[in-house]
N, C-alpha and C positions, 0 to 999 in steps of 0.2 A: 309542643307539637303532638298531634294525635298519635297514641302508641301504635296503632295499626299502620299508620303512614311510616313511622320510624322503622318498624319491623320490615315493611315492604322495601324501604330504601336500603336497609342493611342486606336483605336478601339479594337485591339487584346488584349491589356493590360486590358482594362475594361472587355472584355468578359471572360478572364482567371480569373480575380479576382472575378467575379460574380459566377463562377463555384465552387469556394472553392478549397483548396489545393489538395484534394484527386483526383481531376479530371485532374490536369495539365499534369502529365506525365504518360502515360500508363506503367504499370508494376511496378510502385513505390507503396509500401505500406507505407503510412505516419504513423510513429510510434512516438507518443508523450510520453514523459517520465517525466522529472523534470529538475531542474536547472543543468547546466553543471558540477558543483562540487558535485552533490548529488548522492546517491545510485541508484536511478531510472535511471538516465542517464547512469551511468556506466554499469548497467545491460543491458540496451538497446544496448549500444555500443558492449558489448560482443556478444549479440544475432546477431547483424548485421555482426560483424567480422567473426563469426563462421558459421552462417547459410546462408548468402547471396551466397557463392559459391555453395551451395547445392540446392538452390531453382531453379526450372525450368523456371518459367515464371514471376517471381516477385522478387523484392529486397526491403529489409527494408531500408527506408529513415528516419533517426533519426532526431527528432526535440526536442529541449529543451523547457520546458514549466513550468507552475506554479504548476505542480503535480496534485493530484487526482481530485479535483473539476474542475479545469481548463481543464484537459484532458477529462473528461466526457462531459463537455460543448462543446469541439471541436468535439468530436464524434457525439454528438446529432445534431450539426449544419452541419455535413457533411464535416468538415475540417480535419478529420483524419480517418485512417482505424483502427489503433491499439493504445492501451494505457496501461500503467501500473498505477494501482490505488489500494488504500486500499479497501478490500472487504466490510468493514462497510460503507465507503463513497459511494460505488456503490449501496449499499442497500438503503441509504438515497436518492440517485438520482432516483432510480427506483420507490421508494414509495412517493417521494416528501415530505420527512420529515427531521427534524434536520437541517443539513447544507443547505438543499434545501427546507426548509419550505416556503410555499407561492408560489412555482414554480410548473408548471405542471410536472408530473412525466416524467423522461427521460427514454424512452423505445426503443431507436434506437440502443441499444448495447446489447451484450450477453457475458457471461463468456467464457473464453478459458481455463485458467489454473491458479491455485494458485502456485506462484513461490517460496516464502519463507515466514517465519514468521516475523511479526513485533510485537515484544513482549511487553506486558504491564509490565514495570518494575517500581515498587514503591520503590523509593530509599530514605533512611534516614540515618542521622548520630546520631540519638537519639535511644539509646538502649532500651528505654522504649516503643517504637512503634514496636509492634510485630504483630499486626493485623490491618486490614482496620478499624475495630471498634475503634482502638486507635487514629485514625485521628480526632475524634470529638474534637472540640475546638482548633485544631492546624492550623498553617499557611501552606497551601499546594499549591504547584505549579501545575497548570493544563493545561500547554501548552499555545499556543496563543489563544486569545479570538476568538471564532467561529471556532476553529480548530477541527479536528477529535479527538485529544487528550482530549480536553475539554469534548466531549461527552462520550469518554471512561471512564473518571473519574466520570462523573455524573452517568453513568450506573452501574459502580462497587460500588460506594457509595450507590446507590439505593438498591441493594440487601442486603446490611448490615444495612438497615434502616436509612441511612444518606442522606443528601442533601447538596448542597452548603451553605444552611443556617446554617449548623452545623460546617462548617469550615471557615477559612479565606482564600478564594481562591485568588491566585495571578497568573498573566499571564506573558508570555514572551517566550524567546527562551530556548532551552536545555542548551546552553552555559551559559546563565544567571542563570538558575536553579542550575547549578553546583556551581557557585560563591555564590549564595544565601545559599546553604547548607553549604559551607565552612565557611561563616561568621555568620551563625546562623540566617539569615533573614527569612529562611523558615525551617520548621520541616521535610517536606517530599516532594517528587516530583514524579509526574506521567510522565514517559518517555516512549514513544511508538516508538520503533525502533528495528531494528535487533540487537541481542546481539552477541558479545560485542558492546556497544555503546561508541563512543570516549569520550563524556562528562563524562560518568560514569567511564570509565577506568582511565581518568586523575585524577578524584576526589579520586579514590581508592588508588592511589599512595601516597597520602599525608594524607588521613583521613580514619578512620575506618568507613566503610559504612555497611549498612544492606539492604537486599531486603525483603520487606514485602510480605509474601506468602498469597495466597488465599486457602481456604479449599474446600474440595470436595462438601460439601453441598451448599456453595455459588456459586461455579463454575457451578453446575447443574442448580441452580436458574437463574444465569446470562444467560446461554445457552438457558434456557426455554423462556426467554424474548427476546433474541437476538441470532439467530442461526448462526450468522457470527463469533462468538467466538469459538476458539479451545483451549483445555487445552494444556499447554506446560510447559517446565521446562528450567530454566536457570541453566546449569550444574555448580556444585561446581568448583571453580577455574577459572571461566570466568573473575572474578574481584579479584584483590588482597585483601586478607583478608576475602573473602566470600567463605568458603571451602565446604559448604553444598549445595546440589541441592535446588533450590527455585521453588516451584510450582506456576504457574500463568496462565494467558491466553494470547492468541495472536489474532490479526487480521492478514490478509494475504495480502502480496503484490501480486496483481493479474493481469494477462494479460486479457484484454477484447478486443472485436472486434466490429466494426460496423456491424449491420445487413445487410448492403448493400454489405459487403465483401462476396465473393462466398464461398460456402461449400468447394470447391476444394482447394482454397487458404488457408483457415484456417486448413484444414486437412493436407495439405502438410507441412505447417509451424510447426504444432504440432508434426507430425511424425518426421520431421527433428530435432526438439528440443530434443525429448526423445531418438531418435536413436544416438544423439551426445552429450548426457548430460555429458560424461566424458570430452570432449573437452571444453564444456561450463564451467565446474567446474575448469578445469585447468587454465582458463583465469579469472574466478571470483568465489570466494569461496561461494557466495550466491547460486550457483547452486549445491553445494555438497549434499544437502538434497532433490534435485528434484526427485520426482517419481510420477507415474501416480495415485497411490492410494491416496496420500496426495493432489495431485493437484485438486481433486474434493471436498475436505473438506471445509466447511465453506462458500459454495457458495449459496447465497440467491436470485439469479436472474437466469433466464433460461440460459442454455448453447447454444452456437452457433451450428448450424447444423453440421459444420465441426468437432467441438469438440465431439459432440455426436457420430459421425461416428468413430472417432479415439478411444475414450474410449470404445465404443461397441466392437471394434475388440480386445481390451485388456480384455474383460469380465467384464468391469466396467459399470454399469448402472447409468446414470445421468438423472436428471429431465429435 
């Protein structure tokens, strides 16, 4: 190849890489989600499939990623336009706390919409564990070390007057937790995911499980400390052998946008999403509960200007 052409190509490549992914192709909205086998990626794929034909000047370009923390880092660095994240993790990023302790607050992003609940499910095979208070002295699974689940567990234990000093906290994957409950290595597990959750479903087929409920007094105390929690219910029958509704709390899988993304682009995307929620739900059940009123709940960071415009037209005031 001609040396001048090679040199030109190398210069072009370096220039593009220095711009970051969001600036490479005009009209592409780079949308970071999660691993290709995960729920976040599947939700993003549904949005791209359904909404891209409806958007006038832009298209969702899906990227797999390391989920919430990695996604917010990409937005902050200017390497993505849109992301799905847990609303508690985005609060930590915005305030420079918990998972982001010691880092400067991330404030180049805004909330767009809460998509669906990621429910705190405290699972046990011990019929004597009826309350969070009963976890004292027990071996309890709390997610991966440094994960959002670990912080959810700490925060819920806190309002019941407990800490990790009062339990034997163990770490790992949800699949490992299911095995640990089966063989009696652990007494209870904090699982934070959309219900039904596969690991719990599979466990309930062979073992009698219970879901530890939270009471109203402690839910209110938790929300007073952390306003990203919403009260929720795991309906009876979600899992084999669990016939009664279980009251708990949820964090929310949330769509966020870079503050560099225009008001018009976010408004158009949000309007297309709600105008076509039936088509979204037909492709992915996570969209079945999507509605504008719930989409603004549990948001503890400012909303994007395009989102404010859309919700305002629906008579919904947001911060």
